[in-house]
C-alpha positions as CSV (number, residue, x, y, z in Angstrom):
1,M,-84.9,-9.4,-40.9
2,L,-86.7,-12.4,-40.7
3,I,-87.3,-15.0,-43.5
4,T,-89.8,-18.4,-43.1
5,Q,-89.9,-21.4,-44.8
6,P,-94.1,-22.0,-44.2
7,E,-94.0,-24.9,-46.8
8,P,-90.9,-26.5,-48.8
9,G,-89.6,-24.0,-51.7
10,K,-91.9,-21.0,-50.2
11,F,-90.2,-18.3,-48.5
12,R,-91.5,-15.1,-46.9
13,A,-89.4,-12.3,-45.0
14,F,-90.6,-9.9,-42.2
15,D,-89.4,-7.1,-40.4
16,A,-88.3,-8.9,-37.1
17,T,-89.7,-5.4,-35.2
18,C,-92.5,-6.0,-33.2
19,P,-95.1,-3.7,-34.2
20,H,-96.1,-3.2,-30.9
21,R,-93.2,-1.9,-29.0
22,G,-90.2,-2.3,-31.2
23,A,-89.0,-5.6,-29.7
24,T,-87.2,-8.3,-32.0
25,V,-89.9,-11.5,-32.3
26,S,-88.2,-14.7,-32.2
27,P,-88.0,-17.5,-35.5
28,P,-91.2,-19.2,-35.9
29,R,-91.5,-22.6,-34.1
30,A,-94.9,-24.6,-34.8
31,G,-95.8,-22.1,-37.5
32,V,-96.5,-19.3,-34.9
33,I,-93.4,-16.1,-34.6
34,T,-93.6,-14.8,-31.1
35,C,-92.6,-11.7,-29.2
36,A,-91.0,-12.2,-26.4
37,A,-91.2,-9.0,-24.6
38,H,-95.2,-8.9,-24.9
39,N,-95.9,-12.6,-26.0
40,S,-97.6,-11.0,-29.4
41,R,-97.9,-13.8,-31.9
42,F,-98.1,-13.8,-35.7
43,R,-98.8,-16.5,-38.7
44,E,-95.4,-17.8,-40.5
45,T,-97.3,-17.8,-43.8
46,D,-98.0,-13.9,-43.5
47,G,-97.2,-12.1,-40.4
48,A,-101.3,-11.6,-39.3
49,R,-101.5,-11.2,-35.9
50,V,-102.7,-13.9,-33.9
51,S,-103.1,-12.5,-30.6
52,G,-101.5,-10.1,-28.1
53,P,-101.1,-6.3,-27.5
54,A,-99.8,-6.0,-31.0
55,T,-102.8,-4.6,-33.2
56,S,-101.4,-5.0,-36.8
57,R,-99.3,-7.6,-38.6
58,L,-95.5,-8.1,-39.1
59,T,-94.5,-5.6,-42.0
60,R,-93.8,-8.2,-44.7
61,I,-90.7,-7.5,-47.3
62,S,-90.7,-8.5,-50.7
63,V,-88.2,-11.3,-51.3
64,S,-87.3,-13.9,-54.5
65,V,-85.9,-16.8,-55.1
66,Q,-83.3,-17.1,-57.6
67,G,-81.7,-20.7,-58.1
68,D,-80.4,-21.7,-54.4
69,T,-80.6,-17.9,-53.3
70,I,-83.1,-15.5,-51.6
71,V,-83.1,-11.7,-53.1
72,I,-84.0,-8.9,-51.6
73,P,-85.1,-6.2,-54.8
């Protein structure tokens, strides 16, 4: 699982498995999550595909914040 914070107080979680060939994606840099195996790129805010051989987005995982804790329902 990969948890991002695209803006203060906003958290998103994604399955860290690239939909192209199953490699693990890297944490975001400059708002982009990258798969080092084949260079697929995804937006940090919603996991949407930006470029690369992957043809679909990252799978989003529901999370919420309770106090100082990120909770997976």
